[in-house]
N, CA, C and O of each residue as an XYZ file, in Angstrom:
332
protein
N      67.329    111.813     77.241
C      68.114    112.360     78.290
C      67.669    111.747     79.631
O      66.474    111.646     79.907
N      68.620    111.349     80.436
C      68.369    110.792     81.724
C      69.065    111.628     82.788
O      70.230    111.995     82.641
N      68.328    111.927     83.873
C      68.921    112.679     84.958
C      68.903    111.840     86.223
O      67.895    111.230     86.577
N      70.059    111.826     86.901
C      70.187    111.062     88.169
C      70.712    112.024     89.233
O      71.616    112.818     88.977
N      70.138    111.942     90.414
C      70.616    112.765     91.527
C      71.515    111.879     92.402
O      71.164    110.750     92.746
N      72.691    112.433     92.749
C      73.713    111.750     93.553
C      74.315    112.743     94.523
O      73.875    113.890     94.604
N      75.292    112.315     95.236
C      76.103    113.179     96.086
C      77.563    113.065     95.654
O      78.039    111.997     95.270
N      78.257    114.203     95.728
C      79.669    114.234     95.382
C      80.470    114.699     96.613
O      80.002    115.540     97.381
N      81.657    114.153     96.787
C      82.558    114.601     97.873
C      83.233    115.880     97.450
O      83.872    115.939     96.399
N      83.089    116.925     98.282
C      83.612    118.219     97.937
C      84.286    118.874     99.154
O      84.003    118.570    100.313
N      85.203    119.800     98.801
C      85.862    120.636     99.836
C      86.039    122.040     99.234
O      86.656    122.195     98.180
N      85.506    123.034     99.894
C      85.577    124.431     99.418
C      85.177    124.598     97.930
O      85.832    125.314     97.172
N      84.101    123.927     97.550
C      83.547    124.064     96.224
C      84.249    123.287     95.124
O      83.940    123.449     93.943
N      85.219    122.422     95.526
C      85.927    121.594     94.553
C      85.691    120.116     94.795
O      85.621    119.663     95.937
N      85.568    119.366     93.705
C      85.472    117.927     93.846
C      86.777    117.406     94.464
O      87.859    117.940     94.221
N      86.637    116.338     95.276
C      87.806    115.784     95.965
C      87.991    114.343     95.525
O      87.012    113.618     95.350
N      89.239    113.919     95.343
C      89.549    112.550     95.030
C      89.601    111.763     96.313
O      90.558    111.874     97.080
N      88.552    110.949     96.558
C      88.456    110.196     97.817
C      89.598    109.179     97.950
O      89.992    108.853     99.070
N      90.129    108.679     96.853
C      91.233    107.730     96.962
C      92.508    108.316     97.410
O      93.401    107.587     97.843
N      92.649    109.657     97.325
C      93.910    110.294     97.716
C      93.794    111.002     99.051
O      94.688    111.770     99.406
N      92.718    110.773     99.812
C      92.536    111.447    101.088
C      93.698    111.147    102.071
O      94.038    112.027    102.861
N      94.311    109.964    102.057
C      95.469    109.790    102.986
C      96.597    110.737    102.719
O      97.370    111.046    103.625
N      96.718    111.222    101.467
C      97.798    112.134    101.100
C      97.402    113.603    101.263
O      98.265    114.479    101.318
N      96.115    113.865    101.339
C      95.628    115.245    101.465
C      94.298    115.393    100.780
O      93.718    114.427    100.285
N      93.820    116.630    100.760
C      92.566    116.937    100.066
C      92.976    117.439     98.692
O      93.366    118.593     98.513
N      92.874    116.531     97.729
C      93.366    116.772     96.368
C      92.168    117.039     95.459
O      91.302    116.180     95.297
N      92.123    118.251     94.860
C      91.009    118.530     93.920
C      91.110    117.678     92.667
O      92.199    117.271     92.262
N      89.971    117.418     92.064
C      89.911    116.618     90.845
C      88.796    117.075     89.984
O      87.854    117.699     90.473
N      88.864    116.785     88.691
C      87.754    117.135     87.807
C      86.767    115.949     87.709
O      85.660    116.091     87.190
N      87.189    114.799     88.211
C      86.335    113.619     88.204
C      85.856    113.295     89.606
O      86.627    112.768     90.409
N      84.596    113.598     89.924
C      84.125    113.498     91.328
C      84.025    112.083     91.829
O      83.799    111.147     91.062
N      84.199    111.933     93.145
C      83.803    110.696     93.837
C      82.343    110.833     94.142
O      81.960    111.723     94.902
N      81.487    109.965     93.564
C      80.071    110.088     93.703
C      79.444    108.969     94.524
O      79.943    107.844     94.554
N      78.352    109.296     95.181
C      77.693    108.358     96.100
C      76.173    108.522     95.940
O      75.689    109.507     95.381
N      75.446    107.531     96.447
C      73.985    107.622     96.381
C      73.499    108.720     97.340
O      74.230    109.130     98.242
N      72.286    109.181     97.142
C      71.742    110.265     97.940
C      71.566    109.825     99.402
O      71.495    110.670    100.294
N      71.497    108.537     99.648
C      71.289    108.057    101.025
C      72.529    108.039    101.872
O      72.446    107.944    103.096
N      73.688    108.129    101.237
C      74.953    108.058    101.987
C      75.192    109.351    102.745
O      74.919    110.444    102.249
N      75.713    109.201    103.972
C      76.077    110.349    104.792
C      77.604    110.312    105.045
O      78.291    109.337    104.741
N      78.076    111.403    105.606
C      79.505    111.437    105.956
C      79.817    110.368    106.977
O      80.877    109.744    106.927
N      78.879    110.148    107.926
C      79.099    109.144    108.949
C      79.163    107.756    108.297
O      79.921    106.901    108.754
N      78.375    107.520    107.233
C      78.453    106.232    106.508
C      79.832    106.063    105.904
O      80.390    104.968    105.961
N      80.394    107.100    105.335
C      81.744    107.014    104.758
C      82.789    106.667    105.796
O      83.666    105.840    105.547
N      82.702    107.283    106.940
C      83.626    107.015    108.045
C      83.464    105.522    108.473
O      84.443    104.786    108.587
N      82.225    105.121    108.698
C      81.961    103.755    109.150
C      82.418    102.733    108.149
O      83.025    101.729    108.522
N      82.137    102.968    106.864
C      82.598    102.066    105.822
C      84.158    101.905    105.801
O      84.683    100.801    105.661
N      84.842    103.021    105.942
C      86.296    102.959    105.968
C      86.803    102.202    107.173
O      87.748    101.421    107.060
N      86.192    102.420    108.328
C      86.573    101.687    109.512
C      86.276    100.176    109.346
O      87.098     99.342    109.728
N      85.124     99.832    108.788
C      84.809     98.419    108.546
C      85.769     97.745    107.582
O      86.244     96.636    107.826
N      86.052     98.448    106.460
C      86.971     97.849    105.478
C      88.374     97.722    105.992
O      89.101     96.792    105.643
N      88.762     98.690    106.847
C      90.116     98.672    107.445
C      90.279     97.361    108.226
O      91.308     96.691    108.141
N      89.236     97.020    108.986
C      89.288     95.852    109.798
C      89.186     94.553    109.003
O      89.834     93.558    109.329
N      88.368     94.579    107.962
C      88.113     93.337    107.193
C      89.206     93.085    106.154
O      89.700     91.962    106.056
N      89.580     94.055    105.409
C      90.480     93.862    104.277
C      91.919     94.328    104.520
O      92.752     94.327    103.614
N      92.185     94.726    105.768
C      93.519     95.205    106.112
C      93.961     96.392    105.204
O      95.137     96.547    104.876
N      92.950     97.221    104.815
C      93.270     98.398    104.047
C      93.888     99.434    104.926
O      93.625     99.472    106.128
N      94.708    100.280    104.348
C      95.457    101.249    105.153
C      94.755    102.596    105.157
O      95.077    103.463    104.345
N      93.802    102.786    106.058
C      93.139    104.030    106.254
C      93.870    104.703    107.422
O      93.725    104.295    108.575
N      94.634    105.708    107.118
C      95.421    106.423    108.115
C      94.573    107.438    108.863
O      93.447    107.744    108.470
N      95.140    107.956    109.956
C      94.454    109.057    110.635
C      94.256    110.234    109.698
O      93.239    110.923    109.773
N      95.210    110.470    108.823
C      95.118    111.554    107.848
C      93.904    111.400    106.956
O      93.265    112.388    106.596
N      93.579    110.157    106.594
C      92.407    109.891    105.777
C      91.166    110.416    106.505
O      90.370    111.157    105.929
N      91.011    110.034    107.752
C      89.832    110.423    108.510
C      89.810    111.923    108.802
O      88.747    112.543    108.771
N      90.989    112.518    109.088
C      91.046    113.946    109.306
C      90.669    114.732    108.062
O      89.950    115.727    108.153
N      91.138    114.305    106.920
C      90.823    114.979    105.655
C      89.389    114.753    105.262
O      88.762    115.666    104.725
N      88.843    113.597    105.498
C      87.437    113.290    105.202
C      86.559    114.177    106.046
O      85.535    114.655    105.557
N      86.917    114.422    107.307
C      86.135    115.248    108.168
C      86.015    116.715    107.687
O      85.091    117.431    108.072
N      86.955    117.134    106.854
C      86.945    118.514    106.345
C      86.135    118.643    105.043
O      85.937    119.742    104.524
N      85.678    117.506    104.536
C      84.901    117.472    103.288
C      83.416    117.418    103.582
O      82.994    117.290    104.732
N      82.636    117.518    102.525
C      81.194    117.378    102.658
C      80.655    116.668    101.435
O      81.271    116.658    100.370
N      79.467    116.065    101.621
C      78.763    115.447    100.529
C      77.698    116.408    100.038
O      76.807    116.811    100.786
N      77.809    116.771     98.747
C      76.956    117.776     98.179
C      76.061    117.141     97.106
O      76.563    116.397     96.263
N      74.784    117.408     97.117
C      73.909    116.881     96.069
C      74.292    117.413     94.711
O      74.544    118.608     94.558
N      74.340    116.541     93.720
C      74.627    116.933     92.341
C      73.642    116.199     91.413
O      73.040    115.192     91.787
N      73.502    116.730     90.208
C      72.687    116.114     89.194
C      73.611    115.650     88.060
O      74.450    116.411     87.579
N      73.444    114.403     87.648
C      74.192    113.868     86.502
C      73.192    113.695     85.354
O      72.181    113.005     85.484
N      73.502    114.332     84.244
C      72.591    114.255     83.076
C      73.313    113.473     81.988
O      74.420    113.825     81.581
N      72.678    112.420     81.530
C      73.212    111.583     80.477
C      72.470    111.962     79.190
O      71.256    111.789     79.086
N      73.217    112.475     78.224
C      72.671    112.796     76.940
C      73.188    111.826     75.911
O      74.389    111.597     75.773
N      72.243    111.269     75.197
C      72.631    110.276     74.152
C      72.322    110.861     72.785
O      71.219    111.347     72.531
N      73.305    110.804     71.922
C      73.098    111.297     70.541
C      72.234    110.327     69.762
O      71.376    110.748     68.987
N      72.446    109.039     69.952
C      71.706    108.006     69.262
C      70.951    107.129     70.269
O      71.520    106.188     70.822
N      69.669    107.440     70.505
C      68.911    106.637     71.543
C      68.789    105.191     71.225
O      68.194    104.438     71.995
């Protein structure tokens, strides 16, 4: 068994689909996960940087919805039946 600590994007106790933030805060059962070192400010800065570099469409709604979310520490446990 392997345990990894990460952060998940959440809103009101629910995992959030980071890819759908332009459309709203959409709950999901599959979390958007990040390293423990990532902060909310890092997510904002990365989106701004990629918007400028790759011409990605990060709308005002994306940033407004992201600001309502939080990064919460989570543990991921990998259990292997056959090591």
